[in-house]
Residue, then its C-alpha position, 0 to 999 in steps of 0.5 A: m493408536a499412537v499418542y502424538k508426542p512433541k519433538i525436542l531436539i538436543i544438539y551437542d558436540a560429537s567430540a564428547p558424549n552427550d551428558f544430557s539425560t534424555a530418559e526423564y523426557e522420553s515419556r512426554y517427548t520424542v527426543l531427537e539427538a544431533k551431533g553438531f550443526e549438520e545433523a541438526r540441520a538435517l533433522n530440522e529439515l526432516y521434521g520442521k514445524e514438528i520440533a517444539a524446542i531445541i536444547i543446545n548442550d554445551n558439553t565441550s570447550n571446543f563446541d562453538i555454540f555461537a556459530l550454531l546460534f548464528e546459523f539459527r538466526k539466519a534461518d529465523m528459528f528463534r522466532r518460532i522455536p524456543i532455543i535453550l542453552l544447557t551449560q555450566n559456563m558461568n562467565s558473564e560475557f559468555l552468557s550475555r553474548a548468548l542472550d544477545f542471540d535471543i536464547f530463550d532460557i539458560f539451564f545450568k548444570p548440574t540440572d534439577m531434572m524435575l524443575a527443568r522438565r516443568k520449565l521446558a513444558k511451560i516454555i513449549e506451551l508458551f511458544s505453541n500458544r504464541n504460534e497458534l495466535e500468530k497463525f490465527f492473526n495471519q488468517q484473519m489478516l488474509t480474510i480482511s485483505m480478501q474482503g478489502t479487495q472485494i470491497e474495492e472491486n465493488q466500489w469500482r464497479i459502481i464508479e465505472t457504472l456512474g462513468q458510463a451513465l455520464e458518457s451516455r448523457d454527454v457525448e464529449s465526456g468519454n474521450h475527455c475522461d480517457r485523455m484527462k487520465l493520461v494527461t494528469e498522470t504524465f503531468l504528475k510524473y513531471i511534477s514529482v521529479t521537478y518539485p519533490r516538495y509536493m510528495l507525489n510518489d508513484v503510488k499517489i500518482r497512480e491513484i490520482a490518475k485512477v480517479t481523475p475520470l470522476h472529476d465531472i461525475g456530478k454532471i449526471a445531476i445537471p438537467d439535459r437542457i443545460l448540459l446538452k444545450p445546443e450551440s444554436a441556442g447560445r451560451l449558457t445564461a448566468e442562471e444556467f451557469e450557476i446550475m452547471k457549477t453545482h456539478t462539483v458539489a453533486g459529484c461529492k455527494i455521489i462519491d459519498s454514497i459509494p459504500n465503504f469508500k470514505n476511509t480510503e486514500l482514493y476517497r480523499f483524492s476523488y472528493n478533492i478532485c470533484r469539488h475543487h477542479h474548478e478552483r483557481w490560484d487567485g481564489k476566483g474559482y468555485p465552489d469554495h473560492l479556495k486560494g493558493m495552496e488551500i487547493p489540494i495539489e491533485a485538484q490543481v493538476v486536474a484543473l490545469a489538465d481539464v483546461f488544457d484538454a478543453l482548449i486543445s480538443k474540438r468542441v461543438y462550440k469551438p474548433a481545436f486551438t493549436i498547441e502554440r495558442v493553447k500555451e499562450m492562453i494558459t501561461g498568459g492567464e486567459c483561462g484563470t490563474f494557476n500555481p506558478d510551479l505548475l505553469q513552469c512544469f507545464n511549459h517543460c512537459v506540454d509538448d511531450i504530453y501533446e505528443r503522447v496523448y493527442a498527436h497519436n492516441f486521440e486524433e480529433 
């Protein structure tokens, strides 16, 4: 059975003989010789990752080793293969330029063969270990990524199950959640362009919109006698309304119970939206009476979208208001105060939102 020997590639100028003695290396390595870059390219393509080191023998004054090094740099070879320059040129500018190309080492002629062999063996071992470590790291990162994907899928199965449970209790929550997602996403896109200071990039917009349907998930914890109180029984009493308000905190407890969710950006958006989508700009909302920019921007947007949807849609306790009346109520402060920036943006995009979401998609 043949013993595997690492391959080393010797490159030299074809216009002169190769003055690098390979006999001292052939007992330990398979030595490949290339006359110039084209042969070196062909051998590299043929043997690829089997090449353990490359030695460039600067054997003539006509050998443009920098053109060769430039090609190696383009092929990203310096990172995975040690490239060694064998030269008798002691010019500091020449050597400095060679080192700028990330040449790993320089062997000077005439060469001490024993020392050169030992140095080459150590260099090859170093790169081999580094490449194996990099391979192991990449495998671990792939495993973690796959596990992360599975964790996220499990998280969303739980969230979807909770959403379905809410829909089964509240006949309005299903379409309301669908509309809220579309309204919020459209609104966020307008805000990101009009007000860049809120730093709402495409990734954040997608993630916020994705978790928007969770804003009322805490209603699962509200008793049926309050959540489903019929119109004929009158409006919620003050005591009942206080219980209804607890759905914000209850939603956060549910989100906290989702495994492996807390250290994600989606968790932060979900938590903020659940807890603060009933806060108001003037501090008169609930549950924490936050004021102004104390309220996370994602919660501010969902709060406005929630009010808009409630007004524009038919409910068991009221008819749908016209789009013009909804504009008046929101901008006039009849539904609480909102961030002036959001209201200005709302005035610019509300007709587009209505056309996209309500006029065709969800006719009442």
